[in-house]
N, C-alpha and C positions, 0 to 999 in steps of 0.2 A: 490550447490547453497543454501544458507540459505535465506528464504523469510519470512518476517513478514507480516501478514495480520491482520488488526484490523478494524472490521466493525460490527455494531450491527444487520445486516441483514444476518442471517445464510443461507438463500436461495441464496442470492447474492454471498456469499463466496463460496458455493459449485459450482455455475456456473463459477465463476471466476477461481477457482482452476482447474476445468475441462478444461476451455479454455486455461489457461496458460500451463498446462501439455500437452495438445494436440498440441499446437503450438511449444513448446520448448522441447519436448521429446527428440529430436535428439541432442540438444545442452546441455542438463543438465541430466547427468546420475544419479546424486544423489541430488535430490531436497528435502530439509527439510522445511516443513511449520511450522510456529509458529502462531497459529490462536487464536484470542481472540474475543469473541462475546459479553460477558456480564461481564464487569468489567475487569480490568487489573491486572496482577500479577507482582509484582516488579521484578520477575525473568526475565522479558523481557530484562532487562539491563545486564543480565549475558551472553548474546550472542552477537555476531557481525553478522550483516545481510548484504547480498549483495544488497537486495532490500527490502524496506518497503512500503507496500501499506496501507495507513491510511485514514480512513474516518475522515473527519474534524468535523462533527457535531454528536458526540456520546452522549449518554444519560448522562454519568458520566465523560467524559474526553474531553478536548479540543484537537483535533487532531493537531492543529498548535503548541500548547505548548508541546505536546508529541514529535513532530518532532524536536523542539528546544532542548529538553532534549537528544534525541537520538544523535543529532549532537554534542552537548556539550560533551557528554561522548564518542564520537568517535565510536558509535555503528552501524552507517549506513551512507553511503555517498549518496546513491541514494534513495530519498524519492519521492513517487508517491502518490498524494492525490486522493481520490475517494469521490465523493459527489453527492447527488441529488440536492444540492444547488449550481448551477453554478455561482451564484453571489459571492461565496466565493473564486473564482479563484484569484482575485486581493489580497485579504487578505492573501492568502497562499504564495504569492511571498516573504514575509519577510524571509522565511527559504530556499529560492532558490530551490524549488522542481525540480526534473527532468522532471516531467510531471503531468498533472491533468486529471483524467478520470471523465467525467460528466456522471452520470448514465443515464441521458436522451439521451445521444449520445453514449451509451456504445459501440456498435459495431464499429462505425467509430473511436472513440477515441482509442479503444483497437487495432484496425488495425494499426493506426498511431504509437502507442506505440511499437507494435511488430516490425514494420519496423525500428524504432529507436534502438531497443535493438539488432537487428541482426548484 
């Protein structure tokens, strides 16, 4: 499974990767993470991802615009937004995300996501 994670909070990414690996270890023998925390590399478009976890409100990148580019280029079908700004849920719907993880409700949203992905 190829997973793209873009978030400017490195501590959050470490926790998220640990939680994802712990829950899906049995389902995913070979999980490759492509993680970006400070700035993006144009090489992200060189790969195709099974899942993309994108923070919407990054310092230098609009996560919704990035999701649109990933979709346009056929690089990812399942986009899951992550944000501490839950008011952005409605704005994200323009790209038809699979799910939205609110950092303020991380544990409950992640539990729902895991149930959906199984």
